[in-house]
C-alpha positions as a Markdown table, in Angstrom:
| # | Residue | x | y | z |
|---|---|---|---|---|
| 1 | Met | -0.1 | -58.8 | 26.6 |
| 2 | Leu | 1.4 | -60.7 | 24.5 |
| 3 | Leu | 0.5 | -58.6 | 21.4 |
| 4 | Tyr | 1.3 | -55.2 | 23.2 |
| 5 | Phe | 4.9 | -57.3 | 24.1 |
| 6 | Ile | 5.8 | -58.1 | 20.4 |
| 7 | Val | 4.9 | -54.9 | 19.4 |
| 8 | Leu | 6.9 | -52.6 | 22.2 |
| 9 | Thr | 9.4 | -54.7 | 23.9 |
| 10 | Trp | 10.8 | -57.2 | 20.7 |
| 11 | Val | 10.0 | -55.1 | 17.7 |
| 12 | Pro | 11.9 | -52.3 | 18.5 |
| 13 | Ile | 14.7 | -54.9 | 19.5 |
| 14 | Leu | 14.7 | -56.3 | 16.4 |
| 15 | Val | 14.9 | -52.5 | 14.7 |
| 16 | Met | 18.1 | -52.4 | 16.8 |
| 17 | Val | 19.6 | -55.2 | 16.6 |
| 18 | Ala | 19.2 | -54.8 | 12.5 |
| 19 | Ile | 20.7 | -51.0 | 13.2 |
| 20 | Ser | 23.5 | -52.1 | 14.6 |
| 21 | Phe | 24.7 | -53.6 | 11.6 |
| 22 | Thr | 25.1 | -50.3 | 9.4 |
| 23 | Glu | 25.7 | -47.1 | 9.2 |
| 24 | Trp | 23.4 | -44.5 | 10.0 |
| 25 | Asn | 22.9 | -40.6 | 10.3 |
| 26 | Val | 18.9 | -40.8 | 10.7 |
| 27 | Ile | 18.8 | -38.1 | 7.2 |
| 28 | Gln | 19.9 | -40.4 | 5.1 |
| 29 | Trp | 17.9 | -44.2 | 3.6 |
| 30 | Pro | 18.4 | -46.2 | 3.1 |
| 31 | Pro | 21.2 | -47.1 | 5.8 |
| 32 | Thr | 25.2 | -48.7 | 4.6 |
| 33 | Phe | 24.8 | -52.1 | 5.3 |
| 34 | Val | 28.4 | -52.7 | 7.3 |
| 35 | Gly | 28.2 | -56.3 | 9.3 |
| 36 | Leu | 30.0 | -55.9 | 12.5 |
| 37 | Gln | 32.2 | -53.0 | 11.9 |
| 38 | Asn | 30.7 | -51.3 | 14.8 |
| 39 | Tyr | 31.4 | -53.9 | 17.5 |
| 40 | Gly | 34.6 | -54.0 | 15.8 |
| 41 | Asp | 34.8 | -50.4 | 15.9 |
| 42 | Ile | 33.6 | -49.8 | 19.8 |
| 43 | Leu | 35.7 | -53.7 | 21.3 |
| 44 | Thr | 39.6 | -51.9 | 20.2 |
| 45 | Asp | 38.5 | -48.2 | 19.9 |
| 46 | Lys | 40.4 | -46.4 | 23.1 |
| 47 | Tyr | 37.9 | -44.1 | 23.0 |
| 48 | Tyr | 34.9 | -47.1 | 23.8 |
| 49 | His | 38.0 | -48.7 | 26.0 |
| 50 | Lys | 38.0 | -46.4 | 28.7 |
| 51 | Val | 34.0 | -45.4 | 28.2 |
| 52 | Ile | 33.6 | -49.4 | 28.8 |
| 53 | Ala | 36.7 | -49.3 | 32.4 |
| 54 | Asn | 34.5 | -45.9 | 33.5 |
| 55 | Thr | 30.9 | -47.6 | 33.3 |
| 56 | Val | 32.5 | -50.6 | 34.8 |
| 57 | Leu | 34.4 | -48.4 | 37.6 |
| 58 | Phe | 31.6 | -46.7 | 38.2 |
| 59 | Gly | 29.1 | -50.2 | 38.3 |
| 60 | Val | 31.4 | -52.3 | 41.2 |
| 61 | Ile | 31.5 | -49.1 | 43.9 |
| 62 | Val | 27.9 | -47.6 | 43.2 |
| 63 | Leu | 27.0 | -51.4 | 43.7 |
| 64 | Val | 28.9 | -51.6 | 46.5 |
| 65 | Leu | 28.1 | -48.7 | 48.4 |
| 66 | Glu | 24.6 | -49.1 | 47.6 |
| 67 | Met | 24.9 | -52.6 | 48.8 |
| 68 | Gly | 26.1 | -51.4 | 52.3 |
| 69 | Val | 24.7 | -48.9 | 53.1 |
| 70 | Gly | 21.6 | -50.0 | 51.8 |
| 71 | Phe | 22.3 | -52.9 | 54.4 |
| 72 | Val | 23.1 | -50.6 | 57.5 |
| 73 | Ile | 20.3 | -48.2 | 56.9 |
| 74 | Ala | 17.9 | -51.3 | 56.8 |
| 75 | Leu | 18.7 | -52.5 | 60.0 |
| 76 | Leu | 18.2 | -49.0 | 61.6 |
| 77 | Leu | 14.7 | -48.3 | 60.5 |
| 78 | Asn | 13.9 | -52.0 | 61.9 |
| 79 | Glu | 14.3 | -51.3 | 65.4 |
| 80 | Arg | 11.8 | -49.2 | 67.3 |
| 81 | Leu | 12.4 | -45.7 | 66.7 |
| 82 | Lys | 9.9 | -43.2 | 66.6 |
| 83 | Gly | 9.0 | -41.3 | 63.3 |
| 84 | Arg | 10.5 | -44.2 | 61.2 |
| 85 | Ala | 7.8 | -44.1 | 58.2 |
| 86 | Ile | 8.7 | -40.9 | 58.3 |
| 87 | Tyr | 12.9 | -41.9 | 57.9 |
| 88 | Arg | 12.1 | -43.9 | 55.5 |
| 89 | Thr | 9.6 | -41.8 | 53.2 |
| 90 | Ile | 12.7 | -39.3 | 53.5 |
| 91 | Trp | 15.3 | -42.2 | 51.9 |
| 92 | Tyr | 13.2 | -43.1 | 48.9 |
| 93 | Leu | 12.3 | -39.5 | 47.7 |
| 94 | Pro | 15.8 | -39.5 | 45.0 |
| 95 | Val | 14.1 | -43.1 | 44.0 |
| 96 | Val | 10.9 | -41.2 | 42.8 |
| 97 | Ile | 11.9 | -37.8 | 41.6 |
| 98 | Ser | 13.8 | -37.0 | 38.5 |
| 99 | Gly | 17.3 | -38.0 | 38.4 |
| 100 | Ala | 17.9 | -35.3 | 35.7 |
| 101 | Val | 16.3 | -32.7 | 38.0 |
| 102 | Leu | 18.1 | -33.9 | 41.1 |
| 103 | Ala | 21.0 | -33.6 | 39.2 |
| 104 | Gln | 20.5 | -30.1 | 38.3 |
| 105 | Thr | 20.2 | -28.8 | 41.8 |
| 106 | Leu | 23.7 | -31.4 | 42.9 |
| 107 | Leu | 24.9 | -29.0 | 39.8 |
| 108 | Val | 24.4 | -25.3 | 41.9 |
| 109 | Phe | 25.5 | -26.8 | 45.1 |
| 110 | Leu | 28.7 | -27.6 | 42.8 |
| 111 | Tyr | 28.8 | -24.2 | 41.0 |
| 112 | Pro | 32.3 | -22.9 | 40.2 |
| 113 | Ala | 32.8 | -19.4 | 42.1 |
| 114 | Arg | 33.8 | -18.8 | 44.7 |
| 115 | Phe | 29.6 | -17.8 | 46.0 |
| 116 | Gly | 29.2 | -21.4 | 44.9 |
| 117 | Ala | 26.8 | -23.3 | 47.9 |
| 118 | Leu | 30.0 | -26.1 | 48.6 |
| 119 | Asn | 32.4 | -23.9 | 47.9 |
| 120 | Ser | 30.6 | -21.2 | 50.4 |
| 121 | Leu | 31.6 | -24.3 | 52.7 |
| 122 | Ile | 34.5 | -25.7 | 52.5 |
| 123 | Gly | 36.0 | -21.3 | 52.4 |
| 124 | Leu | 34.6 | -21.2 | 56.5 |
| 125 | Val | 37.9 | -23.5 | 57.0 |
| 126 | Gly | 40.1 | -21.7 | 55.0 |
| 127 | Val | 40.4 | -24.2 | 51.7 |
| 128 | Glu | 40.0 | -22.5 | 48.6 |
| 129 | Pro | 37.5 | -22.3 | 46.4 |
| 130 | Ile | 37.7 | -25.9 | 43.8 |
| 131 | Ile | 36.4 | -25.7 | 39.8 |
| 132 | Trp | 34.8 | -28.9 | 41.0 |
| 133 | Thr | 33.3 | -29.6 | 37.0 |
| 134 | Arg | 37.2 | -29.6 | 35.4 |
| 135 | Ser | 38.4 | -31.7 | 37.5 |
| 136 | Glu | 38.6 | -36.0 | 36.5 |
| 137 | Phe | 39.2 | -36.7 | 40.6 |
| 138 | Trp | 36.5 | -35.4 | 42.0 |
| 139 | Met | 33.9 | -35.1 | 39.4 |
| 140 | Pro | 33.8 | -39.4 | 38.7 |
| 141 | Phe | 33.2 | -38.9 | 42.6 |
| 142 | Trp | 29.9 | -36.7 | 43.1 |
| 143 | Val | 28.5 | -38.8 | 39.6 |
| 144 | Ile | 29.2 | -41.8 | 42.1 |
| 145 | Met | 27.7 | -40.2 | 44.9 |
| 146 | Phe | 24.9 | -38.9 | 44.1 |
| 147 | Ser | 24.2 | -42.4 | 41.7 |
| 148 | Val | 24.4 | -44.3 | 45.2 |
| 149 | Trp | 22.2 | -41.3 | 46.8 |
| 150 | Arg | 19.2 | -41.6 | 44.1 |
| 151 | Gly | 19.5 | -45.9 | 44.0 |
| 152 | Val | 20.0 | -46.6 | 48.2 |
| 153 | Gly | 16.6 | -45.9 | 49.1 |
| 154 | Gly | 15.5 | -48.5 | 47.3 |
| 155 | Val | 17.8 | -50.9 | 48.5 |
| 156 | Val | 16.9 | -49.7 | 52.0 |
| 157 | Ile | 12.7 | -50.6 | 51.3 |
| 158 | Phe | 14.1 | -54.6 | 50.3 |
| 159 | Phe | 15.9 | -55.2 | 52.7 |
| 160 | Leu | 13.2 | -53.5 | 55.2 |
| 161 | Ala | 11.5 | -56.2 | 53.6 |
| 162 | Gly | 13.5 | -59.4 | 53.6 |
| 163 | Leu | 14.3 | -58.4 | 57.4 |
| 164 | Gln | 10.0 | -57.6 | 57.9 |
| 165 | Ser | 9.6 | -61.1 | 57.0 |
| 166 | Ile | 12.1 | -63.3 | 59.1 |
| 167 | Asp | 9.8 | -64.9 | 61.8 |
| 168 | Pro | 10.6 | -63.9 | 65.4 |
| 169 | Ser | 10.3 | -67.3 | 66.2 |
| 170 | Leu | 13.4 | -68.0 | 64.6 |
| 171 | Tyr | 15.1 | -65.5 | 66.6 |
| 172 | Glu | 13.2 | -66.1 | 70.1 |
| 173 | Ala | 14.0 | -69.8 | 69.9 |
| 174 | Ala | 17.5 | -69.1 | 69.6 |
| 175 | Gln | 17.6 | -66.3 | 72.8 |
| 176 | Val | 16.4 | -69.2 | 74.5 |
| 177 | Asp | 19.1 | -71.5 | 73.7 |
| 178 | Gly | 21.8 | -68.4 | 74.9 |
| 179 | Ala | 22.3 | -66.6 | 71.7 |
| 180 | Asp | 24.0 | -63.1 | 71.0 |
| 181 | Arg | 22.9 | -60.7 | 69.4 |
| 182 | Leu | 25.8 | -61.0 | 67.4 |
| 183 | Arg | 25.2 | -64.3 | 66.7 |
| 184 | Leu | 21.1 | -63.6 | 65.7 |
| 185 | Phe | 22.9 | -61.6 | 63.2 |
| 186 | Arg | 25.1 | -64.0 | 62.1 |
| 187 | His | 23.4 | -67.6 | 62.2 |
| 188 | Ile | 20.3 | -66.2 | 61.2 |
| 189 | Thr | 19.3 | -62.8 | 60.4 |
| 190 | Ile | 22.1 | -63.5 | 57.1 |
| 191 | Pro | 21.2 | -66.5 | 56.3 |
| 192 | Gln | 17.6 | -65.6 | 55.9 |
| 193 | Leu | 17.8 | -62.8 | 53.9 |
| 194 | Ala | 20.1 | -64.6 | 51.2 |
| 195 | Pro | 17.6 | -64.5 | 49.0 |
| 196 | Val | 16.2 | -61.1 | 49.3 |
| 197 | Thr | 20.3 | -60.0 | 48.6 |
| 198 | Leu | 21.4 | -62.5 | 45.3 |
| 199 | Phe | 18.4 | -60.4 | 44.1 |
| 200 | Ile | 19.4 | -56.9 | 45.0 |
| 201 | Phe | 22.9 | -57.5 | 44.0 |
| 202 | Ile | 22.3 | -58.6 | 40.2 |
| 203 | Thr | 18.8 | -56.1 | 39.9 |
| 204 | Ser | 21.3 | -52.6 | 41.5 |
| 205 | Leu | 24.6 | -53.5 | 39.6 |
| 206 | Val | 21.6 | -54.1 | 36.4 |
| 207 | Arg | 20.6 | -50.5 | 37.3 |
| 208 | Ser | 24.1 | -49.6 | 38.7 |
| 209 | Leu | 25.9 | -50.2 | 34.9 |
| 210 | Gln | 23.1 | -47.8 | 33.6 |
| 211 | Ile | 24.5 | -44.7 | 34.7 |
| 212 | Trp | 23.7 | -41.7 | 32.8 |
| 213 | Glu | 21.9 | -39.2 | 34.4 |
| 214 | Ala | 24.7 | -37.2 | 36.2 |
| 215 | Ser | 27.0 | -37.9 | 33.3 |
| 216 | Leu | 24.8 | -35.4 | 30.9 |
| 217 | Val | 24.0 | -33.2 | 33.4 |
| 218 | Leu | 26.3 | -32.3 | 35.4 |
| 219 | Thr | 29.9 | -33.1 | 33.8 |
| 220 | Phe | 28.8 | -33.8 | 30.1 |
| 221 | Gly | 31.1 | -36.8 | 30.4 |
| 222 | Gly | 33.9 | -35.0 | 31.4 |
| 223 | Pro | 36.3 | -34.1 | 32.1 |
| 224 | Asn | 38.2 | -35.4 | 29.5 |
| 225 | Asn | 35.4 | -37.8 | 30.1 |
| 226 | Ser | 36.3 | -38.8 | 32.9 |
| 227 | Thr | 32.8 | -39.7 | 33.3 |
| 228 | Arg | 30.8 | -41.2 | 30.3 |
| 229 | Thr | 29.3 | -43.8 | 30.6 |
| 230 | Leu | 28.1 | -46.8 | 28.0 |
| 231 | Val | 24.5 | -45.2 | 27.9 |
| 232 | Tyr | 25.4 | -42.0 | 27.6 |
| 233 | Ser | 27.8 | -42.3 | 24.9 |
| 234 | Met | 25.4 | -44.0 | 23.4 |
| 235 | Tyr | 22.8 | -40.9 | 24.0 |
| 236 | Ser | 25.6 | -39.1 | 22.7 |
| 237 | Asp | 26.6 | -41.3 | 19.6 |
| 238 | Ala | 22.6 | -41.0 | 18.6 |
| 239 | Phe | 21.5 | -37.5 | 18.7 |
| 240 | Gly | 24.6 | -36.0 | 19.2 |
| 241 | Asn | 26.5 | -37.3 | 16.4 |
| 242 | Leu | 24.2 | -39.3 | 14.3 |
| 243 | Thr | 26.0 | -42.1 | 14.3 |
| 244 | Met | 22.7 | -44.5 | 15.0 |
| 245 | Gly | 25.0 | -48.0 | 14.2 |
| 246 | Leu | 27.5 | -47.4 | 17.2 |
| 247 | Ala | 24.7 | -46.4 | 19.1 |
| 248 | Ala | 22.7 | -49.4 | 18.7 |
| 249 | Ala | 25.7 | -51.8 | 19.0 |
| 250 | Gln | 26.6 | -50.8 | 22.6 |
| 251 | Ser | 22.7 | -50.7 | 23.3 |
| 252 | Ile | 23.0 | -54.9 | 21.8 |
| 253 | Leu | 26.2 | -55.2 | 23.5 |
| 254 | Leu | 24.5 | -53.5 | 27.3 |
| 255 | Met | 21.4 | -55.5 | 26.8 |
| 256 | Val | 23.5 | -59.1 | 26.5 |
| 257 | Val | 25.6 | -58.3 | 29.5 |
| 258 | Leu | 22.4 | -57.3 | 31.8 |
| 259 | Met | 20.5 | -60.7 | 29.8 |
| 260 | Val | 23.7 | -63.0 | 31.4 |
| 261 | Leu | 23.1 | -61.0 | 34.8 |
| 262 | Ser | 19.5 | -61.7 | 34.5 |
| 263 | Gly | 20.0 | -65.6 | 33.7 |
| 264 | Val | 22.1 | -65.7 | 36.4 |
| 265 | Asn | 20.0 | -64.1 | 38.7 |
| 266 | Leu | 17.2 | -66.7 | 38.1 |
| 267 | Arg | 19.4 | -69.2 | 38.4 |
| 268 | Phe | 20.7 | -68.5 | 42.3 |
| 269 | Leu | 17.1 | -67.9 | 42.8 |
| 270 | Arg | 15.5 | -70.5 | 42.3 |
| 271 | Thr | 18.4 | -73.1 | 44.0 |
| 272 | Gln | 17.6 | -71.2 | 46.3 |
| 273 | Ser | 13.9 | -71.0 | 46.4 |
């Protein structure tokens, strides 16, 4: 296992670090050493500023919506409902289905012509057809909604596991003392879910900073780079522009951010345990 980890994890990371200090188009060999130029371009170029801003904005919104919606759904699914297993499966299905396939399906609904699925629906209430794919407001909105819909199932599962791990005797003792549902939720449910909530917060943030399927399939980063995220920019630079050095430098910067977030996560989990 140690050999497997070294060969398939650390060796690629070290190669990527080395490439990030070069200018390389894959075809020519050897790569040209440029030092910190790629990192300087990323930190000073307005294009990358917009990419980073999009990544942070999308990540924060997706994180808030995923955790909020996921928590509410988990509370509902924790109740004694008929067909709970079916509802849980429905919510979790988008997590296991290919993101590219789901994005292609959404693209059918966003077809800009009058007879497109979504335009047909809004046409029933007298709204003129919208060219979704050219709107700098609507396409970021759909990318965010797609990312939330695809990731909320995992959040629901974790919250549901946390809710079901709470000792029922805590609720029973509090009810004997006269606590109502609001007090049970505030003084038992929330504190008992603290470790799970911290875990979900960090893992969801890490995942939300890696949005790219929707940007690739739905918009190709447009319109006007309004949906271009950091991971999609890596893909575009590496396999579209053949600027492997820039793509590797972006990967390293994102990796550092994710490592810092993971370290914070481990520290909080240790203090909670």
